[in-house]
BASERO-133811 format. One line per field, with one value per atom (N, C-alpha, C, O): atom name; residue number from 1; residue in one letter; x, y, z. Coordinates in Angstrom, 2 decimals. Example, Ala and Ser with C-alpha at 12.3 -4.5 7.8 and 13.67 -1.06 7.14 Angstrom:
residues 2
atom	(N,CA,C,O,N,CA,C,O)
nr	(1,1,1,1,2,2,2,2)
rest	(A,A,A,A,S,S,S,S)
X	(13.19,12.30,13.20,14.24,12.85,13.67,12.90,13.41)
Y	(-5.69,-4.50,-3.30,-3.32,-2.25,-1.06,0.03,1.14)
Z	(7.80,7.80,7.80,8.46,7.08,7.14,7.87,8.04)
***
This chain:
residues 115
atom	(N,CA,C,O,N,CA,C,O,N,CA,C,O,N,CA,C,O,N,CA,C,O,N,CA,C,O,N,CA,C,O,N,CA,C,O,N,CA,C,O,N,CA,C,O,N,CA,C,O,N,CA,C,O,N,CA,C,O,N,CA,C,O,N,CA,C,O,N,CA,C,O,N,CA,C,O,N,CA,C,O,N,CA,C,O,N,CA,C,O,N,CA,C,O,N,CA,C,O,N,CA,C,O,N,CA,C,O,N,CA,C,O,N,CA,C,O,N,CA,C,O,N,CA,C,O,N,CA,C,O,N,CA,C,O,N,CA,C,O,N,CA,C,O,N,CA,C,O,N,CA,C,O,N,CA,C,O,N,CA,C,O,N,CA,C,O,N,CA,C,O,N,CA,C,O,N,CA,C,O,N,CA,C,O,N,CA,C,O,N,CA,C,O,N,CA,C,O,N,CA,C,O,N,CA,C,O,N,CA,C,O,N,CA,C,O,N,CA,C,O,N,CA,C,O,N,CA,C,O,N,CA,C,O,N,CA,C,O,N,CA,C,O,N,CA,C,O,N,CA,C,O,N,CA,C,O,N,CA,C,O,N,CA,C,O,N,CA,C,O,N,CA,C,O,N,CA,C,O,N,CA,C,O,N,CA,C,O,N,CA,C,O,N,CA,C,O,N,CA,C,O,N,CA,C,O,N,CA,C,O,N,CA,C,O,N,CA,C,O,N,CA,C,O,N,CA,C,O,N,CA,C,O,N,CA,C,O,N,CA,C,O,N,CA,C,O,N,CA,C,O,N,CA,C,O,N,CA,C,O,N,CA,C,O,N,CA,C,O,N,CA,C,O,N,CA,C,O,N,CA,C,O,N,CA,C,O,N,CA,C,O,N,CA,C,O,N,CA,C,O,N,CA,C,O,N,CA,C,O,N,CA,C,O,N,CA,C,O,N,CA,C,O,N,CA,C,O,N,CA,C,O,N,CA,C,O,N,CA,C,O,N,CA,C,O,N,CA,C,O,N,CA,C,O,N,CA,C,O,N,CA,C,O,N,CA,C,O,N,CA,C,O,N,CA,C,O,N,CA,C,O,N,CA,C,O,N,CA,C,O,N,CA,C,O,N,CA,C,O,N,CA,C,O,N,CA,C,O,N,CA,C,O,N,CA,C,O)
nr	(1,1,1,1,2,2,2,2,3,3,3,3,4,4,4,4,5,5,5,5,6,6,6,6,7,7,7,7,8,8,8,8,9,9,9,9,10,10,10,10,11,11,11,11,12,12,12,12,13,13,13,13,14,14,14,14,15,15,15,15,16,16,16,16,17,17,17,17,18,18,18,18,19,19,19,19,20,20,20,20,21,21,21,21,22,22,22,22,23,23,23,23,24,24,24,24,25,25,25,25,26,26,26,26,27,27,27,27,28,28,28,28,29,29,29,29,30,30,30,30,31,31,31,31,32,32,32,32,33,33,33,33,34,34,34,34,35,35,35,35,36,36,36,36,37,37,37,37,38,38,38,38,39,39,39,39,40,40,40,40,41,41,41,41,42,42,42,42,43,43,43,43,44,44,44,44,45,45,45,45,46,46,46,46,47,47,47,47,48,48,48,48,49,49,49,49,50,50,50,50,51,51,51,51,52,52,52,52,53,53,53,53,54,54,54,54,55,55,55,55,56,56,56,56,57,57,57,57,58,58,58,58,59,59,59,59,60,60,60,60,61,61,61,61,62,62,62,62,63,63,63,63,64,64,64,64,65,65,65,65,66,66,66,66,67,67,67,67,68,68,68,68,69,69,69,69,70,70,70,70,71,71,71,71,72,72,72,72,73,73,73,73,74,74,74,74,75,75,75,75,76,76,76,76,77,77,77,77,78,78,78,78,79,79,79,79,80,80,80,80,81,81,81,81,82,82,82,82,83,83,83,83,84,84,84,84,85,85,85,85,86,86,86,86,87,87,87,87,88,88,88,88,89,89,89,89,90,90,90,90,91,91,91,91,92,92,92,92,93,93,93,93,94,94,94,94,95,95,95,95,96,96,96,96,97,97,97,97,98,98,98,98,99,99,99,99,100,100,100,100,101,101,101,101,102,102,102,102,103,103,103,103,104,104,104,104,105,105,105,105,106,106,106,106,107,107,107,107,108,108,108,108,109,109,109,109,110,110,110,110,111,111,111,111,112,112,112,112,113,113,113,113,114,114,114,114,115,115,115,115)
rest	(M,M,M,M,Y,Y,Y,Y,I,I,I,I,A,A,A,A,Y,Y,Y,Y,V,V,V,V,S,S,S,S,F,F,F,F,T,T,T,T,A,A,A,A,M,M,M,M,T,T,T,T,I,I,I,I,A,A,A,A,Y,Y,Y,Y,S,S,S,S,I,I,I,I,F,F,F,F,S,S,S,S,A,A,A,A,G,G,G,G,C,C,C,C,D,D,D,D,F,F,F,F,V,V,V,V,R,R,R,R,Y,Y,Y,Y,E,E,E,E,R,R,R,R,V,V,V,V,G,G,G,G,V,V,V,V,A,A,A,A,M,M,M,M,D,D,D,D,R,R,R,R,V,V,V,V,G,G,G,G,I,I,I,I,P,P,P,P,R,R,R,R,A,A,A,A,W,W,W,W,M,M,M,M,P,P,P,P,F,F,F,F,L,L,L,L,G,G,G,G,I,I,I,I,P,P,P,P,K,K,K,K,A,A,A,A,A,A,A,A,A,A,A,A,A,A,A,A,L,L,L,L,G,G,G,G,L,L,L,L,I,I,I,I,A,A,A,A,G,G,G,G,F,F,F,F,W,W,W,W,I,I,I,I,P,P,P,P,T,T,T,T,L,L,L,L,G,G,G,G,K,K,K,K,A,A,A,A,A,A,A,A,A,A,A,A,A,A,A,A,G,G,G,G,L,L,L,L,V,V,V,V,L,L,L,L,F,F,F,F,F,F,F,F,G,G,G,G,C,C,C,C,A,A,A,A,I,I,I,I,V,V,V,V,T,T,T,T,H,H,H,H,L,L,L,L,Q,Q,Q,Q,A,A,A,A,R,R,R,R,D,D,D,D,Y,Y,Y,Y,S,S,S,S,F,F,F,F,G,G,G,G,L,L,L,L,Q,Q,Q,Q,Y,Y,Y,Y,P,P,P,P,F,F,F,F,I,I,I,I,L,L,L,L,L,L,L,L,A,A,A,A,A,A,A,A,L,L,L,L,T,T,T,T,L,L,L,L,C,C,C,C,L,L,L,L,G,G,G,G,I,I,I,I,T,T,T,T,A,A,A,A,T,T,T,T)
X	(0.85,0.18,0.80,0.26,1.92,2.80,3.46,3.68,3.76,4.59,3.29,3.50,2.12,1.14,0.82,0.46,0.88,1.02,2.14,1.88,3.05,4.42,4.37,4.72,3.94,3.91,2.77,3.06,1.55,0.45,0.87,0.57,1.49,1.91,3.13,3.12,4.02,5.01,4.24,4.58,3.34,2.42,1.78,1.93,1.23,0.49,1.41,1.11,2.43,3.63,4.08,4.21,4.35,4.82,3.56,3.77,2.49,1.37,1.16,1.03,1.13,1.13,2.17,1.83,3.32,4.42,3.93,3.80,3.71,3.35,2.20,2.19,1.30,0.06,0.39,0.16,1.06,1.42,2.28,2.04,3.19,4.25,3.43,3.74,2.28,1.57,0.75,0.47,0.55,-0.20,0.88,0.47,1.96,2.97,3.25,3.12,3.57,3.99,2.85,3.05,1.56,0.32,0.36,0.43,0.32,0.16,-1.19,-2.19,-1.06,-2.27,-3.37,-4.49,-3.25,-4.09,-5.08,-6.31,-4.45,-4.96,-5.84,-7.01,-5.17,-5.87,-7.13,-8.12,-7.15,-8.22,-9.48,-10.66,-9.00,-10.09,-10.73,-11.90,-9.84,-10.21,-11.14,-12.10,-11.01,-11.68,-13.26,-14.30,-13.16,-14.55,-15.42,-16.64,-14.67,-15.69,-15.44,-15.73,-15.11,-15.04,-14.09,-14.39,-12.87,-12.07,-10.91,-10.15,-10.73,-9.64,-8.19,-7.74,-7.58,-6.16,-5.19,-4.27,-5.27,-4.69,-4.61,-3.61,-5.55,-5.75,-4.68,-4.41,-4.00,-3.45,-2.25,-2.25,-1.24,-0.30,-0.68,-0.06,-2.00,-2.46,-3.14,-3.23,-3.56,-4.15,-2.92,-3.09,-1.76,-0.80,-0.04,0.87,-0.35,0.34,-0.19,0.63,-1.45,-2.00,-1.61,-1.31,-1.50,-0.83,0.57,0.99,1.34,3.00,2.88,3.85,2.11,2.02,1.80,2.29,0.87,0.36,1.42,1.43,2.30,3.39,4.48,5.12,4.62,5.49,4.97,5.71,3.69,3.22,3.01,2.87,2.96,2.90,4.44,4.61,5.49,6.67,7.04,7.57,6.68,7.04,6.21,6.60,4.94,4.18,4.81,4.33,5.94,6.70,7.37,7.65,7.60,7.97,7.13,7.41,5.97,4.96,3.78,3.47,3.09,1.93,0.70,-0.04,0.49,-0.59,-0.75,-1.82,0.59,0.83,0.33,-0.37,0.91,0.78,-0.70,-1.02,-1.64,-3.02,-3.77,-4.77,-3.29,-3.80,-3.64,-4.51,-2.33,-2.22,-3.08,-3.58,-3.20,-4.00,-5.39,-6.06,-5.89,-7.40,-7.35,-8.38,-6.47,-6.41,-6.53,-7.24,-6.02,-5.95,-7.30,-7.82,-8.02,-9.26,-10.29,-11.20,-10.19,-11.09,-10.80,-11.75,-9.56,-9.25,-9.74,-10.11,-9.78,-10.07,-11.41,-11.99,-11.95,-13.56,-14.20,-15.06,-13.56,-14.09,-13.82,-14.73,-12.84,-12.50,-13.59,-14.17,-13.74,-15.21,-16.36,-17.09,-16.65,-18.18,-17.88,-18.89,-16.92,-16.98,-17.25,-18.14,-16.51,-16.69,-18.17,-18.82,-18.64,-20.04,-21.23,-22.27,-20.71,-21.60,-21.69,-22.71,-20.51,-20.21,-20.70,-20.50,-21.38,-21.67,-20.89,-21.30,-19.41,-18.30,-18.09,-17.53,-18.54,-18.43,-17.37,-17.43,-16.30,-14.85,-14.23,-14.29,-13.62,-12.73,-11.40,-10.67,-11.29,-9.83,-9.26,-9.83,-8.09,-7.09,-7.59,-7.15,-8.47,-9.07,-9.68,-9.51,-10.38,-11.31,-10.21,-10.46,-9.17,-8.29,-7.65,-7.58,-7.09,-6.44,-6.92,-6.22,-8.28,-9.04,-9.23,-9.46,-9.15,-9.05,-7.56,-7.34,-6.75,-5.42,-5.27,-4.78,-5.54,-5.43,-6.30,-5.93,-7.48,-8.35,-7.83,-8.09,-7.10,-6.55,-5.16,-4.71,-4.64,-3.51,-3.81,-3.17,-5.08,-5.55,-5.95,-5.61,-6.72,-7.18,-6.25,-6.37,-5.18,-3.94,-3.08,-2.25,-3.16,-2.33,-2.91,-2.19,-4.42,-5.09,-4.76,-4.51,-4.89,-4.77,-3.49,-3.32,-2.29,-1.10,-0.49,0.21,-0.78,-0.09,-0.98,-0.69)
Y	(-1.31,-0.06,1.20,2.23,1.17,2.26,2.70,3.86,1.56,1.84,2.71,3.69,2.04,2.84,4.31,5.13,4.66,6.00,6.76,7.80,6.41,6.94,7.28,8.39,6.34,6.39,7.25,8.13,7.39,8.46,9.70,10.67,9.98,11.19,11.81,12.98,10.99,11.47,11.94,13.06,11.39,11.88,13.15,14.16,13.18,14.32,15.55,16.65,15.27,16.38,16.84,18.05,16.03,16.30,17.16,18.32,16.70,17.32,18.77,19.76,18.94,20.12,21.21,22.29,20.75,21.69,21.88,23.04,20.95,21.47,22.41,23.35,21.99,23.03,24.42,25.45,24.23,25.70,26.44,27.57,25.66,26.28,27.03,28.18,26.30,26.59,28.20,29.18,28.03,29.24,30.45,31.61,30.22,31.15,31.72,32.94,31.12,31.21,31.92,32.45,31.81,32.35,31.50,32.05,30.24,29.28,29.70,30.04,29.63,30.34,29.29,29.73,28.05,27.10,27.36,27.45,27.43,27.74,28.90,28.89,30.01,31.25,31.18,31.79,30.41,30.22,29.50,29.78,28.58,27.91,28.79,28.66,29.73,30.82,31.69,32.05,32.08,33.13,32.48,33.13,31.05,30.48,30.62,30.79,30.53,30.56,32.03,32.20,32.84,34.37,34.61,35.42,33.98,34.26,35.05,34.55,36.34,37.06,36.35,35.70,36.65,35.94,36.57,35.84,37.73,38.32,37.50,37.67,36.59,35.61,34.53,33.91,34.28,32.86,32.71,31.78,33.72,33.38,33.16,32.53,33.89,33.72,32.31,31.87,31.69,30.49,29.45,28.34,29.72,28.75,28.71,27.90,29.43,29.69,28.27,27.56,28.02,26.91,25.75,24.88,25.40,24.24,24.09,22.98,25.11,25.11,24.93,24.27,25.22,24.99,23.76,23.13,23.35,21.78,20.59,19.47,21.07,20.22,20.31,19.30,21.19,21.48,20.67,19.98,20.83,20.01,18.58,17.78,18.12,16.69,16.06,14.84,16.96,16.45,16.39,15.41,17.51,17.56,16.36,15.84,16.02,14.73,13.50,12.71,13.11,12.13,11.97,10.88,13.14,13.13,13.67,13.49,14.40,14.96,14.39,14.97,13.34,12.67,13.49,13.44,14.22,15.02,16.35,16.90,16.79,17.77,17.55,18.28,16.19,15.49,15.52,15.97,14.91,14.61,16.03,16.22,16.96,18.16,19.01,19.75,18.80,19.24,18.47,19.14,17.17,16.37,16.88,17.12,17.06,17.41,18.80,19.09,19.80,21.08,20.97,21.80,20.19,19.99,19.56,20.12,18.40,17.98,19.22,19.30,20.20,21.17,22.23,22.69,22.52,23.41,22.91,23.80,21.76,21.27,21.02,21.01,20.80,20.53,21.91,22.02,22.91,24.24,24.65,25.22,24.39,24.45,23.98,24.58,22.59,21.79,22.46,22.58,22.91,23.68,25.02,25.46,25.72,26.93,26.55,27.14,25.58,25.14,24.91,25.44,24.05,23.86,24.81,24.79,25.71,26.94,27.76,28.35,27.77,28.59,27.83,28.20,26.71,25.68,25.28,25.06,25.13,24.78,23.30,22.96,22.40,20.99,20.37,19.20,21.21,20.71,19.96,20.23,18.98,18.14,19.00,19.44,19.09,19.94,18.90,17.86,19.26,18.55,18.66,17.83,19.47,19.45,18.14,17.64,17.59,16.41,14.99,14.35,14.70,13.88,14.01,13.10,15.36,15.65,15.58,15.20,16.01,15.65,14.32,14.16,13.15,11.86,11.41,10.65,11.93,11.84,12.44,11.67,13.58,13.98,13.40,13.36,12.91,12.17,10.66,10.07,10.15,8.88,8.92,7.95,10.04,10.45,10.58,10.10,11.45,11.65,10.26,9.96,9.47,8.11,7.19,6.51,7.14,6.28,6.69,5.88,8.12,8.70,8.48,8.51,8.22,8.02,6.60,6.31,5.70,4.21,3.76,2.63,4.58,3.90,4.25,3.41,5.33,5.80,5.38,5.62)
Z	(0.12,-0.03,0.08,-0.34,0.62,0.77,-0.51,-0.86,-1.16,-2.59,-3.75,-4.46,-3.61,-4.25,-3.65,-4.49,-2.54,-1.94,-2.60,-3.22,-2.52,-2.81,-4.41,-4.81,-5.24,-6.82,-6.98,-7.79,-6.53,-6.76,-6.17,-6.87,-5.05,-4.52,-5.54,-5.92,-5.86,-6.91,-8.12,-8.50,-8.78,-9.91,-9.44,-10.12,-8.56,-7.92,-7.87,-8.32,-7.33,-7.16,-8.45,-8.62,-9.38,-10.75,-11.28,-11.64,-11.32,-12.14,-11.34,-12.06,-10.01,-9.27,-9.95,-10.43,-9.87,-10.39,-11.95,-12.36,-12.71,-13.99,-14.30,-15.10,-13.55,-13.44,-13.10,-13.74,-11.81,-11.23,-12.47,-12.90,-12.87,-13.90,-15.06,-15.38,-15.74,-16.71,-16.14,-16.84,-14.88,-14.64,-14.27,-14.31,-13.98,-13.51,-15.00,-15.08,-16.08,-17.33,-18.24,-19.33,-17.52,-18.40,-19.59,-20.69,-19.51,-20.88,-21.49,-20.85,-22.68,-23.51,-23.44,-23.17,-23.62,-23.45,-22.04,-22.09,-21.10,-19.80,-19.88,-19.50,-20.43,-20.49,-21.26,-20.87,-22.41,-23.38,-22.52,-22.69,-21.63,-20.82,-19.78,-19.41,-19.30,-18.21,-18.78,-18.09,-19.89,-20.78,-20.89,-20.78,-21.13,-21.37,-20.25,-20.32,-19.09,-17.64,-17.22,-16.04,-17.68,-17.17,-16.14,-15.25,-16.12,-14.94,-15.47,-16.30,-14.98,-15.70,-15.63,-14.68,-16.89,-16.97,-15.88,-15.50,-15.38,-14.48,-13.27,-12.56,-12.89,-11.76,-11.76,-10.73,-13.04,-13.32,-12.20,-11.39,-12.23,-11.12,-9.70,-8.85,-9.58,-8.14,-7.89,-6.75,-8.87,-8.94,-9.01,-8.49,-9.58,-9.50,-8.00,-7.86,-7.09,-5.83,-4.94,-4.34,-4.96,-4.05,-4.57,-3.75,-6.03,-6.62,-6.23,-5.88,-6.26,-5.91,-4.43,-4.08,-3.38,-2.10,-1.76,-0.83,-2.73,-2.43,-2.84,-2.34,-3.84,-4.24,-2.97,-2.69,-2.42,-1.35,-0.09,0.61,0.12,1.30,0.91,1.84,-0.33,-0.59,-0.59,-0.50,-0.68,-0.61,1.12,1.64,1.78,3.08,3.90,4.95,3.17,3.75,3.87,4.69,3.10,3.48,4.80,5.31,5.31,6.78,7.71,8.89,7.36,8.24,7.48,6.44,7.86,7.21,7.14,6.16,8.10,8.24,7.37,7.11,6.97,6.02,4.69,3.99,4.42,3.24,2.66,1.56,3.72,3.45,3.53,2.84,4.30,4.04,2.78,2.31,2.27,1.01,-0.18,-1.09,-0.12,-1.07,-1.03,-2.04,0.49,0.43,-0.04,-0.65,0.04,-0.52,-2.08,-2.65,-2.67,-4.18,-4.63,-5.59,-3.88,-4.22,-4.05,-4.88,-3.02,-2.73,-4.10,-4.72,-4.42,-5.41,-6.84,-7.62,-7.21,-8.32,-8.52,-9.60,-7.27,-6.99,-7.57,-8.45,-6.84,-7.16,-8.83,-9.44,-9.34,-10.70,-11.62,-12.52,-11.11,-11.73,-11.59,-12.57,-10.55,-10.40,-11.10,-11.65,-11.21,-12.12,-13.53,-14.16,-14.10,-15.47,-15.71,-16.62,-14.77,-14.83,-14.87,-15.52,-13.90,-13.88,-14.95,-15.33,-15.50,-17.00,-18.21,-19.36,-17.84,-18.88,-19.86,-21.00,-19.38,-20.21,-19.92,-18.88,-20.83,-20.73,-21.47,-21.85,-21.71,-22.61,-21.49,-20.29,-22.10,-20.98,-20.83,-21.72,-19.45,-19.13,-18.28,-17.97,-17.94,-16.78,-15.67,-14.88,-15.18,-13.81,-13.45,-12.34,-14.38,-14.30,-13.79,-12.77,-14.58,-14.26,-13.05,-12.23,-12.88,-11.83,-10.41,-9.47,-10.33,-9.04,-8.60,-7.41,-9.48,-9.16,-8.66,-7.71,-9.35,-8.92,-7.61,-6.79,-7.19,-5.79,-4.90,-3.73,-5.22,-4.38,-4.07,-3.02,-5.07,-4.85,-3.98,-3.37,-4.04,-3.30,-1.72,-0.79,-1.68,-0.26,0.44,1.58,-0.39,0.13,0.54,1.56,-0.33,-0.07,0.92,1.34,1.48,2.23,3.61,4.60,3.67,4.71,5.38,6.55,4.04,4.39,4.45,4.90,4.00,3.94,5.57,6.12,6.16,7.43,8.52,9.69)
***
């Protein structure tokens, strides 16, 4: 079980860093998705901060398990809000928030059961 936790946590860390980086450099594809739901592009760097913080929290979670669980729960909440925002705007296009919420939720569940 611990090997699965480490594997999924590593994938979640990598994706969090990738997603935060896309926000920090204002990647155009992310900007277009934000335009569709009415979120100003000026918010992009600010939306990258919780993703980067979650990556750091997940890394620290290997030594402080409670912090890792909190970081994974924060990502589930963050991307849950992103999904709700897209659905409220009637944007049903497939975005990376859908698989990522599953990845973060699996990381959270494995973190709870592995420790």
